[in-house]
LUMTORRO-407494 format. One record per residue (C-alpha): residue number from 1; residue in three letters; x negated, y, z negated. Coordinates in pm, whole numbers, padded with zeros to 5 digits. Layout:
BEGIN
[atom NUM; 'ALA'; [X; Y; Z]]
...
***
This chain:
BEGIN
[atom 1; 'UNK'; [-00895; -00218; 03356]]
[atom 2; 'UNK'; [-01044; 00070; 03532]]
[atom 3; 'UNK'; [-01363; 00057; 03731]]
[atom 4; 'UNK'; [-01624; 00344; 03685]]
[atom 5; 'UNK'; [-01742; 00571; 03950]]
[atom 6; 'UNK'; [-02073; 00749; 03955]]
[atom 7; 'UNK'; [-01942; 01072; 03791]]
[atom 8; 'UNK'; [-01759; 00890; 03531]]
[atom 9; 'UNK'; [-02067; 00699; 03373]]
[atom 10; 'UNK'; [-02081; 00939; 03098]]
[atom 11; 'UNK'; [-01753; 00799; 02981]]
[atom 12; 'UNK'; [-01921; 00486; 02870]]
[atom 13; 'UNK'; [-01966; 00524; 02488]]
[atom 14; 'UNK'; [-02077; 00337; 02196]]
[atom 15; 'UNK'; [-01801; 00099; 02064]]
[atom 16; 'UNK'; [-01664; 00031; 02395]]
[atom 17; 'UNK'; [-01550; -00315; 02479]]
[atom 18; 'UNK'; [-01637; -00390; 02849]]
[atom 19; 'UNK'; [-01726; -00649; 03105]]
[atom 20; 'UNK'; [-02084; -00641; 03233]]
[atom 21; 'UNK'; [-02146; -00871; 03520]]
[atom 22; 'UNK'; [-01816; -01043; 03422]]
[atom 23; 'UNK'; [-01935; -01113; 03075]]
[atom 24; 'UNK'; [-01735; -00963; 02764]]
[atom 25; 'UNK'; [-01976; -00739; 02593]]
[atom 26; 'UNK'; [-01977; -00452; 02318]]
[atom 27; 'UNK'; [-02162; -00150; 02402]]
[atom 28; 'UNK'; [-02379; -00057; 02110]]
[atom 29; 'UNK'; [-02573; 00224; 02277]]
[atom 30; 'UNK'; [-02534; 00414; 02608]]
[atom 31; 'UNK'; [-02820; 00662; 02678]]
[atom 32; 'UNK'; [-02811; 00852; 03014]]
[atom 33; 'UNK'; [-03136; 00922; 03180]]
[atom 34; 'UNK'; [-02988; 01145; 03448]]
[atom 35; 'UNK'; [-03329; 01269; 03580]]
[atom 36; 'UNK'; [-03389; 00912; 03729]]
[atom 37; 'UNK'; [-03004; 00835; 03771]]
[atom 38; 'UNK'; [-03050; 00555; 03527]]
[atom 39; 'UNK'; [-02850; 00435; 03224]]
[atom 40; 'UNK'; [-03011; 00244; 02909]]
[atom 41; 'UNK'; [-02740; 00026; 02787]]
[atom 42; 'UNK'; [-02776; -00189; 02471]]
[atom 43; 'UNK'; [-02490; -00441; 02438]]
[atom 44; 'UNK'; [-02397; -00745; 02246]]
[atom 45; 'UNK'; [-02337; -01072; 02417]]
[atom 46; 'UNK'; [-02325; -01418; 02232]]
[atom 47; 'UNK'; [-02432; -01237; 01899]]
[atom 48; 'UNK'; [-02763; -01109; 02070]]
[atom 49; 'UNK'; [-02833; -00739; 02137]]
[atom 50; 'UNK'; [-02975; -00685; 02484]]
[atom 51; 'UNK'; [-03117; -00371; 02618]]
[atom 52; 'UNK'; [-03129; -00276; 02988]]
[atom 53; 'UNK'; [-03215; 00024; 03201]]
[atom 54; 'UNK'; [-02953; 00009; 03491]]
[atom 55; 'UNK'; [-02934; 00233; 03780]]
[atom 56; 'UNK'; [-02610; 00421; 03796]]
[atom 57; 'UNK'; [-02517; 00233; 04110]]
[atom 58; 'UNK'; [-02548; -00101; 03935]]
[atom 59; 'UNK'; [-02340; 00044; 03637]]
[atom 60; 'UNK'; [-02075; 00138; 03889]]
[atom 61; 'UNK'; [-02072; -00192; 04050]]
[atom 62; 'UNK'; [-02109; -00417; 03746]]
[atom 63; 'UNK'; [-01925; -00265; 03470]]
[atom 64; 'UNK'; [-01544; -00249; 03409]]
[atom 65; 'UNK'; [-01392; -00106; 03116]]
[atom 66; 'UNK'; [-01170; -00341; 02915]]
[atom 67; 'UNK'; [-01067; -00119; 02636]]
[atom 68; 'UNK'; [-01189; 00166; 02427]]
[atom 69; 'UNK'; [-01255; 00078; 02056]]
[atom 70; 'UNK'; [-00920; 00085; 01913]]
[atom 71; 'UNK'; [-00850; 00402; 01720]]
[atom 72; 'UNK'; [-00729; 00339; 01368]]
[atom 73; 'UNK'; [-00348; 00420; 01356]]
[atom 74; 'UNK'; [-00258; 00752; 01185]]
[atom 75; 'UNK'; [-00049; 00676; 00880]]
[atom 76; 'UNK'; [00157; 00934; 00723]]
[atom 77; 'UNK'; [00196; 01004; 00347]]
[atom 78; 'UNK'; [00521; 00778; 00333]]
[atom 79; 'UNK'; [00293; 00493; 00477]]
[atom 80; 'UNK'; [00435; 00483; 00827]]
[atom 81; 'UNK'; [00245; 00482; 01155]]
[atom 82; 'UNK'; [00266; 00815; 01330]]
[atom 83; 'UNK'; [00347; 00898; 01693]]
[atom 84; 'UNK'; [00039; 01000; 01875]]
[atom 85; 'UNK'; [00010; 01365; 01913]]
[atom 86; 'UNK'; [00211; 01450; 01581]]
[atom 87; 'UNK'; [00117; 01524; 01227]]
[atom 88; 'UNK'; [00347; 01301; 01057]]
[atom 89; 'UNK'; [00633; 01191; 01285]]
[atom 90; 'UNK'; [00698; 00818; 01219]]
[atom 91; 'UNK'; [00718; 00585; 01511]]
[atom 92; 'UNK'; [01009; 00389; 01351]]
[atom 93; 'UNK'; [01292; 00645; 01291]]
[atom 94; 'UNK'; [01528; 00611; 01016]]
[atom 95; 'UNK'; [01784; 00870; 00983]]
[atom 96; 'UNK'; [01901; 00766; 00634]]
[atom 97; 'UNK'; [01510; 00742; 00492]]
[atom 98; 'UNK'; [01503; 00947; 00171]]
[atom 99; 'UNK'; [01287; 01233; 00167]]
[atom 100; 'UNK'; [00951; 01220; -00024]]
[atom 101; 'UNK'; [00954; 01296; -00377]]
[atom 102; 'UNK'; [00788; 01619; -00505]]
[atom 103; 'UNK'; [00747; 01757; -00844]]
[atom 104; 'UNK'; [00676; 02114; -00719]]
[atom 105; 'UNK'; [00713; 02281; -00385]]
[atom 106; 'UNK'; [00516; 02580; -00297]]
[atom 107; 'UNK'; [00628; 02814; -00018]]
[atom 108; 'UNK'; [00362; 03006; 00170]]
[atom 109; 'UNK'; [00474; 03290; 00388]]
[atom 110; 'UNK'; [00344; 03234; 00717]]
[atom 111; 'UNK'; [00524; 03511; 00895]]
[atom 112; 'UNK'; [00332; 03791; 01102]]
[atom 113; 'UNK'; [00198; 04032; 00841]]
[atom 114; 'UNK'; [00116; 03751; 00586]]
[atom 115; 'UNK'; [-00037; 03526; 00820]]
[atom 116; 'UNK'; [-00250; 03803; 00950]]
[atom 117; 'UNK'; [-00353; 03894; 00606]]
[atom 118; 'UNK'; [-00457; 03529; 00541]]
[atom 119; 'UNK'; [-00653; 03502; 00869]]
[atom 120; 'UNK'; [-00673; 03121; 00810]]
[atom 121; 'UNK'; [-00404; 02846; 00801]]
[atom 122; 'UNK'; [-00347; 02851; 00432]]
[atom 123; 'UNK'; [-00093; 02561; 00445]]
[atom 124; 'UNK'; [-00341; 02324; 00596]]
[atom 125; 'UNK'; [-00610; 02424; 00343]]
[atom 126; 'UNK'; [-00384; 02375; 00037]]
[atom 127; 'UNK'; [-00246; 02035; 00180]]
[atom 128; 'UNK'; [-00628; 01908; 00228]]
[atom 129; 'UNK'; [-00705; 02036; -00135]]
[atom 130; 'UNK'; [-00392; 01860; -00263]]
[atom 131; 'UNK'; [-00500; 01520; -00083]]
[atom 132; 'UNK'; [-00844; 01546; -00237]]
[atom 133; 'UNK'; [-00683; 01583; -00572]]
[atom 134; 'UNK'; [-00450; 01285; -00513]]
[atom 135; 'UNK'; [-00155; 01525; -00551]]
[atom 136; 'UNK'; [-00019; 01471; -00206]]
[atom 137; 'UNK'; [00199; 01177; -00308]]
[atom 138; 'UNK'; [00344; 00988; -00615]]
[atom 139; 'UNK'; [00533; 01119; -00908]]
[atom 140; 'UNK'; [00304; 01442; -00944]]
[atom 141; 'UNK'; [00330; 01532; -00568]]
[atom 142; 'UNK'; [00302; 01913; -00477]]
[atom 143; 'UNK'; [00447; 01982; -00161]]
[atom 144; 'UNK'; [00330; 02287; 00059]]
[atom 145; 'UNK'; [00567; 02454; 00317]]
[atom 146; 'UNK'; [00547; 02746; 00532]]
[atom 147; 'UNK'; [00829; 02996; 00544]]
[atom 148; 'UNK'; [00925; 03298; 00736]]
[atom 149; 'UNK'; [00949; 03642; 00587]]
[atom 150; 'UNK'; [01044; 03677; 00215]]
[atom 151; 'UNK'; [01095; 04040; 00268]]
[atom 152; 'UNK'; [00821; 04130; 00044]]
[atom 153; 'UNK'; [00531; 04223; 00271]]
[atom 154; 'UNK'; [00385; 04483; 00042]]
[atom 155; 'UNK'; [00282; 04184; -00165]]
[atom 156; 'UNK'; [00133; 03992; 00121]]
[atom 157; 'UNK'; [00030; 03704; 00146]]
[atom 158; 'UNK'; [00349; 03586; -00060]]
[atom 159; 'UNK'; [00398; 03256; -00225]]
[atom 160; 'UNK'; [00675; 03102; -00427]]
[atom 161; 'UNK'; [00655; 02802; -00671]]
[atom 162; 'UNK'; [00970; 02584; -00708]]
[atom 163; 'UNK'; [01003; 02317; -00972]]
[atom 164; 'UNK'; [01211; 01996; -00894]]
[atom 165; 'UNK'; [01384; 02025; -01225]]
[atom 166; 'UNK'; [01623; 01749; -01127]]
[atom 167; 'UNK'; [01326; 01517; -01144]]
[atom 168; 'UNK'; [01006; 01579; -01344]]
[atom 169; 'UNK'; [00941; 01946; -01258]]
[atom 170; 'UNK'; [00926; 02190; -01560]]
[atom 171; 'UNK'; [01149; 02494; -01563]]
[atom 172; 'UNK'; [00872; 02707; -01706]]
[atom 173; 'UNK'; [00699; 02688; -01368]]
[atom 174; 'UNK'; [01014; 02724; -01156]]
[atom 175; 'UNK'; [01099; 03031; -00934]]
[atom 176; 'UNK'; [00767; 03198; -00983]]
[atom 177; 'UNK'; [00660; 03473; -00719]]
[atom 178; 'UNK'; [00285; 03509; -00634]]
[atom 179; 'UNK'; [00125; 03798; -00457]]
[atom 180; 'UNK'; [-00200; 03865; -00265]]
[atom 181; 'UNK'; [-00268; 03483; -00241]]
[atom 182; 'UNK'; [-00485; 03519; 00044]]
[atom 183; 'UNK'; [-00753; 03659; -00203]]
[atom 184; 'UNK'; [-00722; 03349; -00416]]
[atom 185; 'UNK'; [-01031; 03117; -00390]]
[atom 186; 'UNK'; [-01016; 02747; -00380]]
[atom 187; 'UNK'; [-01116; 02694; -00738]]
[atom 188; 'UNK'; [-00811; 02911; -00848]]
[atom 189; 'UNK'; [-00563; 02684; -00641]]
[atom 190; 'UNK'; [-00728; 02371; -00780]]
[atom 191; 'UNK'; [-00664; 02525; -01137]]
[atom 192; 'UNK'; [-00300; 02597; -01065]]
[atom 193; 'UNK'; [-00258; 02244; -00909]]
[atom 194; 'UNK'; [-00403; 02087; -01216]]
[atom 195; 'UNK'; [-00180; 02300; -01439]]
[atom 196; 'UNK'; [00126; 02184; -01255]]
[atom 197; 'UNK'; [00010; 01833; -01260]]
[atom 198; 'UNK'; [-00033; 01852; -01644]]
[atom 199; 'UNK'; [00292; 02043; -01700]]
[atom 200; 'UNK'; [00100; 02344; -01829]]
[atom 201; 'UNK'; [00289; 02691; -01776]]
[atom 202; 'UNK'; [00103; 02875; -01509]]
[atom 203; 'UNK'; [00085; 03193; -01727]]
[atom 204; 'UNK'; [-00214; 03008; -01865]]
[atom 205; 'UNK'; [-00434; 03046; -01554]]
[atom 206; 'UNK'; [-00267; 03338; -01395]]
[atom 207; 'UNK'; [-00266; 03721; -01485]]
[atom 208; 'UNK'; [00043; 03942; -01469]]
[atom 209; 'UNK'; [-00121; 04090; -01165]]
[atom 210; 'UNK'; [-00087; 03750; -00980]]
[atom 211; 'UNK'; [00306; 03771; -01032]]
[atom 212; 'UNK'; [00548; 03973; -00813]]
[atom 213; 'UNK'; [00788; 04164; -01048]]
[atom 214; 'UNK'; [01155; 04121; -00995]]
[atom 215; 'UNK'; [01417; 04394; -01082]]
[atom 216; 'UNK'; [01790; 04457; -01036]]
[atom 217; 'UNK'; [01844; 04766; -00849]]
[atom 218; 'UNK'; [02160; 04985; -00854]]
[atom 219; 'UNK'; [02246; 04951; -01210]]
***
């Protein structure tokens, strides 16, 4: 438990569990009336809401924080609780845990020139879109990964689609290279993800100008 000092009264927030005059209370509302150095507190005690306007000094002397409202633990897509400060690192480490299945994996170039062309974090945007479509897990999961330079900067921002043909990915959508993807709108990505989910060849929703051509040189 930590006592409040005058310059810390603004730390008292809605949802705090606290002791007020040695009574356990839940703060429902905390409004700071700094002009008159007073705090309006609405708290719950014994099932009743009580409203007080309390001078700062009284707040300092009378209130002790017991615990902040507990944050909902962050759970990664494998159903594990995540270490605080990390995006997906599990608290319980298992060196032999299988990797998460994916049907397709899309690599987004995030090196200097491609990232500069994109201006935004495309990988995060696409992961959020997949999550909204329910394609961030399960048998139809599409995995988004950042990469370094593909050596094709003239086509920036470059992306590549790889099908997990050892599982349920379709060979028709394997090893496809895309160019200028930073110009693609969200609806276009949504159409692509829907096609991959439904095993539709991407030629149905992409133009030839979206693909990067490939050639054997020196022959």
